[in-house]
N, C-alpha and C positions, 0 to 999 in steps of 0.2 A: 640529339647531338648537334643540332643546328646552333645552339647557344655556346658551344665549345666545351661544355662540361660533360664528363662521363659519370654516370651514376654507378656507385659502388654497391653491388648487391650484398656484399658482406657487411658493410656499414648499416645498410637498411635492416638486415636481419638482426644485427646486434642491438640496434635501437628498439626493434620490435620486442626482442627477448627482454631487454632491460625494462621496458614499459610494462610488459606482462608480469615480470617478477615484482615490480613495485605495486601493481594493482592486486596481485595475489597476496602479497605480504600484508597489505592494508586490510584486505578482506579477512585473512586468517587472524590477524590481530584483533579485529572487531569480534569475530566469532569466539576466539579463545579467551577473550576478556570477560565473557559473560558467566554468570553463576550457573546457568543451565549446562554449559559445556563442562564446567568443573564437576558438576554432579554426574554427568554422563560418563566422564573419564573415571571417576571414582567407582561407579557401578561396573564399568567394564573391567577394571582391575580386580574388583571383588569377584566377579564372575570367572575371570581367568584363574585366580587363586583357588576358587572352589573346584573348578574343573581339574586343575593340576593335583589338588589333594585327592579328588575322587579317582583319577587315573593311578596315582601312587598307591592308594588303598587296594584298588582292583589288581594291580600288578603284584603287590605283596601277597594278596590272597591267592592268586594263581600260582605263585612260586611256592607257597605253603602247600597248596593242593598237590603240586608236582614233587613235593619233598626236596625242593632246591633251596639253597641259602638266599636270603634276601640281602639287600644292600646293607641294612643294619647288622646282619649277621657277619658279613664280610668286614665291615668296619670294626666290629668287636674283635674279630680274629686278628686283624691287622694291628690293633692296639695291643693285644696280648702278645703277639710276636715281637713288637717293638719293645715292650716292657721286658720280655725275656732277653732280648739283645742287650739292653742297657744293664740288666743284672749280670749277664755274662761278662760284659766289659769291665764292670766293677770288680768282679771276682778275679778276672785275669790281671787287672792292675794290682790287686792286693797280693796275688801270688808272685808276680814279677814286677815290682814297682820301677825298676831301672830300665826296663825295655820300653823303647818308644814305639807306641802302637801306630802302625800304618793303617790306612783305610783298607778294608777287605778287598776292594777291587784292585788295589795297587799291589797286593801280595802276589808273588809268583814263585814257583819252585826254583831252587838253585840250578844253574846251568852246569851240569856235571858231565854231559855227553861230550865225548871226544871223537874226532874224525877217525875213521878206520885206517889201518896202516896202508891198505890198498889206495885209498883216496889221497893220502899224503904222497905216496909214490907217484901217482898220476900227476899231481900238482907239481912235483919236483921235475918230472920229465917235461912237462909243459914249459916250465921256466927255462930249462936247458935249451929247448928248441927255439923259444922266442929270443933267447940271448945270443944264439948263433948268428 
């Protein structure tokens, strides 16, 4: 501090990190640009796919042994149900072509329920009291 300048530890750290990133990027680009690295990655991907296929087959076999549906069984059922839904929609449209079909989730029963006479009397008395 005798020369009047204060050193900034944050700036020093940022410079160090920037230099480290540049060196690492240079090293990684040199390694990844080789034919050996490409072959290694290809083999690693093949191994991963083979492992995934093996786990899938073992899981399917275990589900079959436990008499439970597999993923493929569930997908087939889903497709069958969706096909049935489409057929039902077509049948409904043929039976009543003028009706505008709403999505099933939006359909609600009509609101036919009315308040009881006792509840209307209480509400009327409340209004009288608040009006006084």
